[in-house]
C-alpha positions in Angstrom: 0.0 0.0 0.0 1.3 3.4 -0.9 1.6 6.0 1.8 0.2 9.4 1.1 2.9 12.0 1.6 1.5 15.2 2.9 3.3 18.4 1.8 5.3 20.1 4.4 3.9 23.5 5.4 6.4 26.2 6.3 5.3 29.2 8.3 7.5 32.3 8.0 6.9 35.4 10.0 6.1 38.3 7.6 7.6 40.7 10.1 11.0 38.9 9.8 10.7 38.8 6.0 10.6 42.6 6.1 7.5 42.9 3.9 3.8 42.6 4.7 3.2 40.9 1.3 6.3 38.7 1.2 5.7 35.8 -1.0 6.2 32.4 0.7 6.4 28.9 -0.7 3.9 27.1 1.5 4.4 23.4 0.4 7.6 21.5 0.0 8.3 18.0 -1.4 9.0 15.3 1.2 12.8 15.3 1.7 12.7 11.7 3.0 10.9 10.6 -0.1 13.4 12.3 -2.3 16.3 10.7 -0.4 14.9 7.2 -1.4 15.2 8.1 -5.1 18.4 7.7 -7.1 20.6 10.8 -6.9 20.9 10.8 -10.6 17.2 11.3 -10.9 16.9 14.1 -8.3 20.1 15.9 -9.1 19.0 17.6 -12.3 16.0 19.0 -10.6 18.1 20.3 -7.8 20.6 21.8 -10.2 17.9 23.6 -12.3 16.3 24.8 -9.1 19.5 26.1 -7.7 20.3 27.9 -11.0 16.8 29.4 -11.1 17.1 30.5 -7.5 20.5 32.1 -8.1 19.1 34.0 -11.1 16.2 35.2 -9.0 18.5 36.2 -6.1 20.7 38.2 -8.5 17.6 39.9 -9.9 16.5 40.8 -6.4 19.9 42.1 -5.5 20.0 44.3 -8.6 16.5 45.5 -7.8 17.5 46.5 -4.3 20.6 48.3 -5.6 18.4 50.3 -8.0 15.9 51.1 -5.3 18.7 52.3 -3.0 20.0 54.5 -5.8 16.5 55.9 -6.4 16.1 56.7 -2.8 19.4 58.5 -2.6 18.5 60.5 -5.7 15.1 61.4 -4.2 16.8 62.5 -1.0 19.3 64.6 -2.9 16.6 66.2 -5.0 14.5 66.9 -2.0 17.5 68.6 -0.4 18.4 70.8 -3.3 18.4 74.6 -2.6 15.2 76.3 -3.6 15.2 79.4 -5.7 12.1 81.4 -6.4 12.3 81.3 -10.2 13.0 77.5 -10.3 10.7 76.3 -7.5 8.1 74.9 -9.9 10.8 72.9 -11.7 12.1 71.6 -8.3 8.7 70.6 -7.2 8.1 68.5 -10.3 11.7 67.2 -10.1 11.0 65.9 -6.6 7.7 64.4 -7.7 9.5 62.6 -10.5 12.2 61.3 -8.1 9.4 60.0 -5.8 7.7 58.3 -8.7 11.0 56.7 -9.7 11.5 55.5 -6.1 7.9 54.0 -6.1 8.7 52.2 -9.3 12.0 50.8 -8.1 10.4 49.6 -4.9 7.7 47.9 -7.0 10.4 46.2 -9.0 11.9 44.8 -5.7 8.5 43.3 -5.0 8.4 41.7 -8.5 11.8 40.2 -7.9 10.7 38.8 -4.6 7.7 37.2 -6.3 10.0 35.8 -9.0 12.2 34.2 -6.4 9.2 32.6 -4.8 7.8 31.3 -8.1 11.2 29.8 -8.9 11.3 28.0 -5.6 7.7 26.8 -6.0 8.4 25.5 -9.5 11.3 23.4 -8.1 9.2 22.0 -5.3 6.5 21.2 -7.8 9.0 19.4 -10.0 10.2 17.4 -7.0 6.6 16.5 -6.1 5.9 15.4 -9.7 9.1 13.2 -9.5 7.9 11.6 -6.3 4.4 11.0 -7.8 6.0 9.5 -10.9 8.1 7.2 -8.7 4.9 5.8 -7.2 4.6 7.8 -4.0 1.3 9.4 -3.2 1.7 13.1 -3.3 -1.0 15.8 -3.0 -0.1 17.4 -6.3 -3.1 19.7 -5.9 -1.4 21.5 -3.0 1.7 22.1 -5.2 -0.4 23.3 -8.1 -2.4 25.6 -5.8 0.8 27.0 -4.3 2.4 27.7 -7.6 -0.8 29.2 -9.0 -1.1 31.5 -5.9 2.5 32.7 -6.3 2.2 33.2 -10.1 -1.0 35.3 -9.4 0.9 37.3 -6.9 3.7 37.8 -9.4 1.2 39.0 -12.0 -0.3 41.5 -9.6 3.1 42.8 -8.5 4.0 43.2 -12.2 0.8 45.2 -12.8 1.7 47.4 -9.9 5.2 47.9 -11.2 3.8 48.8 -14.7 1.4 51.4 -13.1 4.3 52.8 -11.1 6.4 53.0 -14.3 3.5 54.9 -15.9 3.7 57.3 -13.0 7.4 57.9 -13.8 6.6 58.6 -17.4 3.9 61.1 -16.4 6.2 62.9 -14.0 8.9 63.0 -16.7 6.5 64.7 -19.1 5.5 67.1 -16.3 9.2 67.9 -15.7 9.8 68.5 -19.4 6.8 70.8 -19.6 8.0 72.8 -16.5 11.4 73.2 -18.0 9.9 74.4 -21.3 7.7 76.9 -19.5 10.8 78.2 -17.6 12.8 78.4 -20.8 10.0 80.3 -22.6 9.5 82.7 -19.6 13.2 83.5 -19.5 13.8 83.7 -23.3 16.0 80.6 -23.4 16.2 79.0 -26.8 15.4 75.3 -26.9 15.8 72.8 -29.7 
């Protein structure tokens, strides 16, 4: 008789993850069941999973770097000295820097979701392998977890696209403010 292997549920404190919406892989393949399989069968899945996770971690690291740079730019812009004749430009420049910061932070969230989706895909592949090897596995739990994470990634991507649209709008506003300044001061533009 085949024994039904229940997925392992992992609980992670969202406080310790540093984000209220931190994506978490909730089900994991049974390690003991995987240990009973030939290493040559499990190893390719582990290697692909490690490579995907390393890619996702590099993406997350780059996203954090860009967000940090955007925050420094926003702070520097906010602290620029204010002159009466360029105050309108500075206000729009600050708004543009804030929009850039929102977008970069949204991209950090997308990278977090990418990392979780990569981990869930690896767990799903391991569960499929266990199921194919004749062990009873609740594949529905793995499918549901992967679907939940992909949905979260799609929503995070939509939020990032909306934030990017905000950057584009503030960029147009900045260009318009500069053009008004140039026209008011008789400065020739291209």
